[in-house]
N, C-alpha and C positions, 0 to 999 in steps of 0.2 A: 531558598530560604537558608537565612543565617543561624548561626548560633553565639550566644554570649556565653562564652566559659562551660560549664556543666548543664547550663540548663537546656530548657527544650526549643527546639528553630523558632526562629521571630521569621512570618512570611514578610517576602519582601513586595511593597508595593508601592508601583510606578504611577505618580500623578497622573490624572487624567485616562489613564490606559483602562482602569478596571470594568466601566459599565460597557465601552465599545468591545473590549477585550472579550466579557462575558456573551455578550449577543454573539460575538460572530461563533465561539462554541458551544453557546447552544445550537446557532443554525447550522453547522457546519460539521460537526463532532461525529454524526452517524454515518457521514458520508464518508471522509477520513479513514475513520475506524475501519470499515469494510475495503479500503484501498489497503490500509496498512494491513488488516486480515491478508488478501489478497495478496501482496509482497509478501509477506511472511509466512503464511501458511498455517499461523500458529496464534492461538488467540493472544494469549499472554506476552508472546515476543510483540503481536501488534498493536496491545496497550501498553506495553514499553515503549516502542517507538512512538506511538502519538503522544504519549506523555511528554516524552523526549524535546519532539516536535510544537507541541505547543509553548515548554516553555521558551525556547528559540524565538520562536513568534512575538510572546510576551514581550522579551525582552527589546525585541528590535521592532517592538510593534509601532511606532513614530516613525518608522523610517521604510516601511510598508505600503507599498503602490496597493498590491491584490493579496490581501492574505490568502485568499482562497486558492491562487496560484503558487502563491510564497511556500504554501504549506504542503500542497502536494507533491514541489519540486523537491522540498525537502524530506519526505518521506521516501520519494526514491532516492536521494543522494545519501540519506541515512542508513537505510537498510545496503547501500555500495559499499557503503565504509563498514559495516558491518560484517557484509561475508571477506572482506579485505583483512579487517583482524582477526576473524574468527577461521576462515579457510572454512571447509567442510565440517558439519554438521552432522550428527548422529541423526535418522530419518527423524521427521518432523512428525508431530501428535495430529489425530483427524482434526478435522474442521467441524465436530460435530456438534456445535456450540455454538457456529457461524447464523446472523440471523440476516437473511438479504430483505430487499426491499419487499413488504407485504404486496403481491400481486397476485389478483383475482386468478389462480391456474388450477388446472386439475392433479391427478396424481401424475400423472404420465408428465407432466411438465415441473413436476416438483423433481422427482426419480431422475431428468434428466438434467436438473440444476446442481443433482446432488453428485449425478458421475462427472457432471464437469469440473466442480471444484475438486472432487476427489484426483480428479486427470490432473489439473491444476498441480494441487499439491504433490503430486512424483514427480514436476519437472524440477529440475538443476534448480535452485537461486536466479541465476539472471537469466536463463531463461523464464521463468515464471516472473519476474523482473517486466522484463520486455511485453510479453505475450498480454498480461493486466495492461502495461501502458500502454500499448499501442491499440488494442482490440476493448478493454472494459474503457481503459480513459481516454480514447482517440488521437493521442497523442503523435505527431509524424516522426520518424525516424530520426531527423534531424534534432527533436526536441530530446526525443530519448536517448543518443549520443550525447548529445551535451552534457544531460542530467544525470548519467551514468558513469559519465568519462569515460567513454568506449567510442572508438571510430562507428560508422554510419555501416561499413561493410559487417562488424560487428552485431549489431544493433539485425542486420541482413537476416547474418547469417543463425543466430538465434531463436530469432522468431521462425526461421523456415525449419528448422531442427525441434524446436518446439510446438510447432504445428502440426507436422509428424506426428510428433508423439501422443500428443494433443489426440487428433483423430486416427491414428491407431488404438488408444485404449477407449475412444468414446464412440468411433465409428464414424465414418468419412461426412454422412449425411448433418448430425448433429452437429460434430466439430465443426463444418463451413457455418452449421446455421449460428454459430457461437460468437463465431471467426469474421464476418463480414461485416463492413460497412452499412 
């Protein structure tokens, strides 16, 4: 948005982008929000992160070949940038507002999913990002290292520590079920 003097902001509209971009947002925003939520552990931060990324996608729309891949990569990079800018924050709020994909399951499976999400929230941000990208988004170690701007060894060590913590918090069997391809 641009401002004209002291008046209200004026939306910036790029010619020939609006309809395609709107379709992209309609089709992919739920999945992108879930990824942002898993990366941040906080609904408000996830919404802010996604809004920031969608603004970047909009501005670069004509140059982007695969907007979904670009947006996922941008989410991972932006969350890493935020860690570097802010350092460690106080403990995050619960994921009680999180609404995962609708799955016909029983109470036991919902409780298990809730335990896994709570355990993810307990991980340090970098470990959480590596676990989410590797096991929930199915990225390779190389992709994660490239996107988070760390070495492949760092990805492996963060994944190992994160998996160990997750399996301790939710149990070996449950942890293995949620983190195997």
